[in-house]
C-alpha positions, 0 to 999 in steps of 0.5 A: 491502550489508546496511548499505545495506538497513537504512538504506533500511528505516529511511528507509521507516519514517519514512513515514506511509502514507495509507489514503485514498490506498491506497483510491483507488489500489485503486479506480483499479485496479478501475476500470481493470479491472486487477483484477476484485475487491478480493480479487485485489489482496490476493492479488497483494500477499500479504496477507489480503483482510480486512486489505486491507479494513481498510486500505481502510476506514481501520481499519488503517495498513499496515506498510512492507512491506505498503504496499510490496507493495500499491504493487507489486501496484497498479503505483504508486510507493510515494510516491503512497501517503504522506500529504501534509504536514498530512493 
């Protein structure tokens, strides 16, 4: 089982996370009133609000574990947060 987990982790590392798509997903979550404030998204994703802000503004690209936690907090498929070809 450990081998499979490592295989999945290495497969995830090939993803290029789109900060624009993460920001869009956060805005949608706020607009849908699932969250009142952006810091609530950060708390739900177990990251510092400043770090989420830097991702939101394109200053940082999240690591795989952080991107997965953000996707989970937002209730979206992680594949929705991956850059498209040529992006």
